[in-house]
C-alpha positions, 0 to 999 in steps of 0.5 A: 434536476428532476426527482427521477434523475436524483433518485438513482444517485441517492440509491447509489450513495445508499448502496455505497454507505451500506457496503462500507457499514457492512465491511466495518461490521465484518472487520469489527467481528474479526479481532486481528482485522479490527486491530489491523484496521485501528493501526492502519487508521492511525497510520492514515491519520499520521500520513495526512497530519503527521508533519502538521502535529510534529513539534519541530521541523524534522530537518532544520531544528536541532534539540539543545541541551541545558548548556546550549549545545546540540543534544546528540544521541540523547536517550528519550527525555521530556524534551525529546520523548523519542530521543535525538539522532546523531545529528541532534534532530528530534526522532519523534518529529522525524517519525511523525513527518516520515509517515507522510511519504511512507503513506503516499507511496503505500496508498498510491503504489497499492492502488496502482498495483491493484488497478493495473493488475486488475485491468491486465488480468481482466482483459487477458482472461476475457479476450483470450487468444492473442491478447491473452498470449501477449499480456501474459508474456509481458507478465512473465517478463515482469516476473523475470526482472528482479524488483530491487536491482531493476529499481536501483538501476532506474533510480540511478538515472533519475532523481528519486522522489515520492512519485517516481518511486511510486511509479517504479513500485507499481510498474513491477508489482502488478504482475501477481494480481494480474495472474490471479485475476486472469485465472478467475476471469477465465472461470467466470467467463464460462458461466451461464450469465456471461454467455447469456449477456454475449448472446443478447448482444452486449458489447465487450466493454459492457460484458467485461465491466458489468458482468465479469468484473464485479465477480472478481472485484473482491480478489482485486481489492484483496491484492490491492490491500496487499499491494499497499504492504508491498509498496511500503516495504519496497519504499522503505528498502529503497530509502534504506539503500540510499535511493529514497527521496532526499528532500523528505523524511521517511521511515526508511530514510530514518533507518538509513541515517541511523545505519550510516551514522554507525549508531544502529547498535547503540541508539535503540530509540532511533531504530525502534520507532520507524522499524515498528511503524513499518512492521506494524502497518504491513502486518496490519494490512495482511491481517485485514487481507487474511480476514477477507481471504477467508471469505473469498476462499472458504477452504482457508477458513476450514483448514484453519479450524 
């Protein structure tokens, strides 16, 4: 491989590293966003390594008392720092292991939500006419279908698992980014540089992805971040209603179990970890999104001052 062919790759990598460093500096300069980033980084770590570092199997292992009986609804102790469930399971181990399915649905659901919404909005706004009409009527149809009842209906006919839930979340939540991105594409498409690209003979794909898409990517990234929060909340809600993946432990399923056991008003140590985990992650995503939204839309920053 010649030096000339390697140099563009090096340049692209340097550009990517510079962008990542620039974003990290931006987040570090905004205190709420920095706190949110720290929480999300911790959540990502638990999502990858949580089941590995969990001291016990969250389903099979039962905490024993000194007398050899199962420790049911025990408050936090050294043996079980987050206490035990009504079934004698270690809440701390369940909390660590439950981060992974929550992380998977949140990450891939958010990426799919942002990606589908970006493509639909880009194509609709760029082509306009019949294409825009068809895609926007499809978007309107999605807006008219309430997420939770439709998700429960679909999960009644299929065996719930992480990937099915992720697909359902993405199928219903792409509508908002699609609408917003379409409106931005309509504006960008009228600018001089886009008209010049078309006049110079650039094809539709090149014009869309080289000239138009980079100008709406910040909004796409913003709504992808929001999509992560929406996906986590949706997954937790479905699991709490008993439509989560029955083969895994998730934070939403932990709340479902404490509610079903009748201990939700008593076993605070069983309720607080998953509830705080869900709230902390979703809030952190919105804190980072808010910081970037002020950059994308300076009017928000001016109104907050």
